[in-house]
C-alpha positions as a Markdown table, in Angstrom:
| # | Residue | x | y | z |
|---|---|---|---|---|
| 1 | Met | 105.5 | 95.1 | 123.6 |
| 2 | Ser | 104.7 | 91.4 | 123.6 |
| 3 | Gly | 104.0 | 89.4 | 120.5 |
| 4 | Thr | 100.3 | 89.5 | 121.0 |
| 5 | Glu | 100.4 | 93.3 | 121.1 |
| 6 | Tyr | 102.3 | 93.7 | 117.8 |
| 7 | Gly | 100.4 | 90.9 | 116.1 |
| 8 | Phe | 103.1 | 88.5 | 114.9 |
| 9 | Asp | 101.3 | 85.8 | 112.9 |
| 10 | Ala | 103.0 | 82.5 | 112.4 |
| 11 | Ala | 100.6 | 81.5 | 109.5 |
| 12 | Arg | 101.8 | 84.6 | 107.6 |
| 13 | Leu | 105.4 | 83.6 | 108.2 |
| 14 | Arg | 104.6 | 80.0 | 106.9 |
| 15 | Ala | 102.8 | 81.4 | 103.8 |
| 16 | Ala | 105.7 | 83.8 | 103.0 |
| 17 | Arg | 108.2 | 81.0 | 103.5 |
| 18 | Thr | 106.3 | 78.8 | 101.1 |
| 19 | Ala | 105.9 | 81.6 | 98.5 |
| 20 | Ala | 109.7 | 82.4 | 98.7 |
| 21 | Gly | 110.7 | 78.7 | 98.8 |
| 22 | Ala | 112.9 | 79.6 | 101.8 |
| 23 | Ser | 114.3 | 76.6 | 103.7 |
| 24 | Ala | 114.7 | 76.6 | 107.5 |
| 25 | Ala | 118.4 | 76.6 | 106.9 |
| 26 | Arg | 118.1 | 79.8 | 104.9 |
| 27 | Ile | 116.0 | 81.4 | 107.6 |
| 28 | Met | 118.6 | 80.3 | 110.2 |
| 29 | Arg | 121.4 | 81.8 | 108.2 |
| 30 | Val | 119.7 | 85.2 | 107.6 |
| 31 | Thr | 118.3 | 85.6 | 111.1 |
| 32 | Gly | 121.2 | 84.1 | 113.1 |
| 33 | Val | 118.8 | 82.1 | 115.3 |
| 34 | Ser | 118.8 | 78.4 | 116.0 |
| 35 | Glu | 116.9 | 75.9 | 114.0 |
| 36 | Arg | 114.7 | 75.3 | 117.1 |
| 37 | Ala | 113.9 | 79.0 | 117.3 |
| 38 | Val | 112.9 | 79.0 | 113.6 |
| 39 | Phe | 110.6 | 76.1 | 114.1 |
| 40 | Leu | 109.1 | 77.7 | 117.2 |
| 41 | Tyr | 108.4 | 80.9 | 115.2 |
| 42 | Leu | 106.9 | 78.8 | 112.4 |
| 43 | Ala | 104.7 | 76.9 | 114.8 |
| 44 | Gly | 103.6 | 80.1 | 116.6 |
| 45 | Ser | 105.0 | 78.9 | 119.9 |
| 46 | Arg | 107.5 | 81.8 | 120.1 |
| 47 | Val | 107.2 | 85.4 | 119.1 |
| 48 | Pro | 110.3 | 87.0 | 117.6 |
| 49 | Arg | 111.8 | 90.2 | 119.1 |
| 50 | Pro | 111.6 | 93.2 | 116.8 |
| 51 | Gly | 115.1 | 92.7 | 115.5 |
| 52 | His | 114.4 | 89.1 | 114.6 |
| 53 | Leu | 111.1 | 90.0 | 113.0 |
| 54 | Val | 112.9 | 92.2 | 110.5 |
| 55 | Leu | 115.4 | 89.4 | 109.8 |
| 56 | Leu | 112.6 | 86.9 | 109.4 |
| 57 | Ala | 110.9 | 89.2 | 106.9 |
| 58 | Thr | 114.1 | 89.6 | 105.0 |
| 59 | Ala | 114.7 | 85.8 | 104.9 |
| 60 | Val | 111.3 | 85.2 | 103.3 |
| 61 | Gly | 111.3 | 88.4 | 101.1 |
| 62 | Val | 108.5 | 90.4 | 102.7 |
| 63 | Ala | 108.1 | 93.5 | 104.8 |
| 64 | Pro | 108.0 | 93.0 | 108.6 |
| 65 | Ala | 104.4 | 94.3 | 108.6 |
| 66 | Asp | 103.5 | 91.5 | 106.3 |
| 67 | Leu | 104.2 | 89.0 | 109.1 |
| 68 | Cys | 101.8 | 90.7 | 111.5 |
| 69 | Ala | 98.1 | 90.8 | 111.7 |
| 70 | Val | 97.2 | 94.2 | 113.0 |
| 71 | Asp | 93.8 | 95.9 | 112.7 |
| 72 | Gln | 94.8 | 99.3 | 114.0 |
| 73 | Glu | 98.4 | 100.2 | 113.4 |
| 74 | Arg | 99.8 | 102.2 | 116.2 |
| 75 | Leu | 103.2 | 103.8 | 116.9 |
| 76 | Ala | 104.4 | 100.7 | 118.7 |
| 77 | His | 103.8 | 98.6 | 115.6 |
| 78 | Leu | 105.7 | 101.1 | 113.4 |
| 79 | Arg | 108.7 | 100.9 | 115.8 |
| 80 | Val | 108.6 | 97.1 | 115.9 |
| 81 | Tyr | 108.5 | 97.0 | 112.1 |
| 82 | Thr | 111.9 | 98.9 | 112.1 |
| 83 | Gly | 113.4 | 96.2 | 114.3 |
| 84 | Arg | 114.1 | 98.6 | 117.1 |
| 85 | Ser | 113.6 | 98.4 | 120.8 |
| 86 | Arg | 112.0 | 101.4 | 122.6 |
| 87 | Ala | 115.5 | 102.5 | 123.8 |
| 88 | Gln | 116.9 | 102.3 | 120.3 |
| 89 | Met | 113.9 | 104.2 | 118.8 |
| 90 | Ala | 114.3 | 106.9 | 121.4 |
| 91 | Thr | 117.9 | 107.3 | 120.5 |
| 92 | Val | 117.2 | 107.5 | 116.8 |
| 93 | Leu | 114.6 | 110.1 | 117.4 |
| 94 | Gly | 116.9 | 112.0 | 119.7 |
| 95 | Met | 114.8 | 111.9 | 122.9 |
| 96 | Ala | 114.9 | 110.3 | 126.3 |
| 97 | Glu | 113.6 | 106.8 | 126.5 |
| 98 | Ala | 110.9 | 107.8 | 129.0 |
| 99 | Thr | 109.7 | 110.5 | 126.6 |
| 100 | Tyr | 109.5 | 108.0 | 123.8 |
| 101 | Arg | 107.7 | 105.5 | 126.0 |
| 102 | Glu | 105.1 | 108.1 | 126.8 |
| 103 | Leu | 104.7 | 108.9 | 123.1 |
| 104 | Glu | 104.3 | 105.3 | 122.1 |
| 105 | Asn | 101.9 | 104.5 | 124.9 |
| 106 | Thr | 99.7 | 107.6 | 124.7 |
| 107 | Gly | 100.3 | 109.1 | 121.2 |
| 108 | His | 100.9 | 112.5 | 122.9 |
| 109 | Arg | 104.1 | 114.3 | 121.9 |
| 110 | Gly | 106.2 | 116.2 | 124.3 |
| 111 | Arg | 108.5 | 119.1 | 123.3 |
| 112 | Ala | 111.1 | 116.6 | 122.0 |
| 113 | Ala | 108.7 | 115.4 | 119.3 |
| 114 | Arg | 107.7 | 118.6 | 117.7 |
| 115 | Ala | 109.0 | 120.6 | 114.7 |
| 116 | Arg | 112.8 | 120.7 | 114.3 |
| 117 | Tyr | 114.8 | 123.4 | 112.7 |
| 118 | Asp | 116.7 | 122.3 | 109.6 |
| 119 | Pro | 119.6 | 124.7 | 109.1 |
| 120 | Asp | 120.3 | 123.4 | 105.6 |
| 121 | Gln | 116.9 | 124.5 | 104.4 |
| 122 | Asp | 116.6 | 127.4 | 106.9 |
| 123 | Arg | 113.1 | 126.3 | 108.1 |
| 124 | Trp | 111.3 | 124.3 | 110.7 |
| 125 | Thr | 110.3 | 120.8 | 109.7 |
| 126 | Pro | 107.1 | 119.3 | 111.2 |
| 127 | Trp | 107.2 | 116.2 | 113.3 |
| 128 | Glu | 105.6 | 114.0 | 110.7 |
| 129 | Gln | 108.1 | 115.1 | 108.1 |
| 130 | Trp | 111.3 | 114.5 | 110.1 |
| 131 | Ala | 110.2 | 111.5 | 112.1 |
| 132 | Ala | 108.4 | 109.5 | 109.3 |
| 133 | Pro | 111.6 | 108.4 | 107.6 |
| 134 | Leu | 113.0 | 107.2 | 111.0 |
| 135 | Phe | 109.9 | 104.9 | 111.3 |
| 136 | Gly | 110.2 | 103.9 | 107.6 |
| 137 | Val | 106.8 | 105.2 | 106.7 |
| 138 | Thr | 105.1 | 108.1 | 105.0 |
| 139 | Pro | 104.1 | 111.2 | 107.1 |
| 140 | Glu | 100.5 | 110.3 | 106.6 |
| 141 | Arg | 100.9 | 106.8 | 107.9 |
| 142 | Leu | 102.8 | 108.1 | 110.9 |
| 143 | Ala | 100.1 | 110.7 | 111.7 |
| 144 | Ala | 97.4 | 108.0 | 111.4 |
| 145 | Ala | 99.3 | 105.6 | 113.7 |
| 146 | Glu | 99.7 | 108.5 | 116.2 |
| 147 | Gln | 95.9 | 109.1 | 116.1 |
| 148 | Arg | 95.1 | 105.4 | 116.6 |
| 149 | Thr | 97.6 | 105.3 | 119.5 |
| 150 | Gln | 95.7 | 108.2 | 121.2 |
| 151 | Ala | 92.4 | 106.5 | 120.6 |
| 152 | His | 93.7 | 103.2 | 122.0 |
| 153 | Cys | 95.0 | 105.0 | 125.1 |
| 154 | Arg | 91.7 | 106.7 | 125.7 |
| 155 | Ala | 89.8 | 103.4 | 125.3 |
| 156 | Glu | 92.2 | 101.6 | 127.7 |
| 157 | Arg | 91.8 | 104.3 | 130.3 |
| 158 | Glu | 88.0 | 104.0 | 130.0 |
| 159 | Arg | 88.2 | 100.2 | 130.3 |
| 160 | Arg | 90.3 | 100.5 | 133.5 |
| 161 | Trp | 88.0 | 103.1 | 134.9 |
| 162 | Glu | 84.9 | 100.9 | 134.2 |
| 163 | Arg | 86.7 | 97.9 | 135.9 |
| 164 | Met | 87.4 | 100.1 | 138.9 |
| 165 | Arg | 83.8 | 101.3 | 139.0 |
| 166 | Glu | 82.6 | 97.7 | 139.1 |
| 167 | Arg | 85.1 | 96.7 | 141.8 |
| 168 | Asp | 84.7 | 99.8 | 144.1 |
| 169 | Pro | 81.7 | 101.9 | 143.2 |
| 170 | Ala | 81.9 | 104.0 | 146.4 |
| 171 | Arg | 85.5 | 105.0 | 145.7 |
| 172 | Thr | 84.9 | 105.9 | 142.1 |
| 173 | Ala | 81.8 | 107.9 | 143.1 |
| 174 | Ala | 83.9 | 109.9 | 145.6 |
| 175 | Ile | 86.6 | 110.5 | 142.9 |
| 176 | Glu | 84.0 | 111.6 | 140.4 |
| 177 | Glu | 82.4 | 114.0 | 143.0 |
| 178 | Ala | 85.9 | 115.4 | 143.8 |
| 179 | Gly | 86.5 | 116.0 | 140.1 |
| 180 | Arg | 83.2 | 117.8 | 139.7 |
| 181 | Arg | 84.0 | 120.1 | 142.7 |
| 182 | Leu | 87.4 | 120.8 | 141.4 |
| 183 | Arg | 86.0 | 121.7 | 138.0 |
| 184 | Thr | 83.6 | 124.2 | 139.5 |
| 185 | Val | 86.4 | 125.8 | 141.5 |
| 186 | Leu | 88.7 | 126.0 | 138.5 |
| 187 | His | 86.0 | 127.0 | 136.0 |
| 188 | Pro | 83.1 | 128.6 | 137.9 |
| 189 | Asp | 81.4 | 130.1 | 134.8 |
| 190 | Thr | 80.9 | 126.7 | 133.0 |
């Protein structure tokens, strides 16, 4: 996920730095990045990787989400706020990276992201309950991010289809007709 996608906002970093009275040297010490990198982050010329975002937030005394401008928080944002890569998040959740990537991109859970049995309590724990602490959020915030991820995926799919329709109307008409025929074969009574 690029910086634009997760919404890193250099102005928020500068404001948090000022409020905390954090020097560039302190930020360098906490993050372990060069002075040049710190100034590039502050200028908005470079976007920190998720792990560095968490360290920057620590250096200026705020939460990682406070350094980002996000209208609709999705699963990818929650992951970035933990400082984890996709591969790391998949490992923490106990699923294959491809499965996690599908979850983060579409908001649709496979079998790996369902209820899990908790032998200590002798009961099944719903996804939102067991996964929320791993994302560092409440179950409600996780469920909302999942719903927004699904909506974002649907909207992106529609935008791609509309662009294709504009570029190649004959092809999209043929695909739509084939879809209609298939639906009548699969569901003749509807």
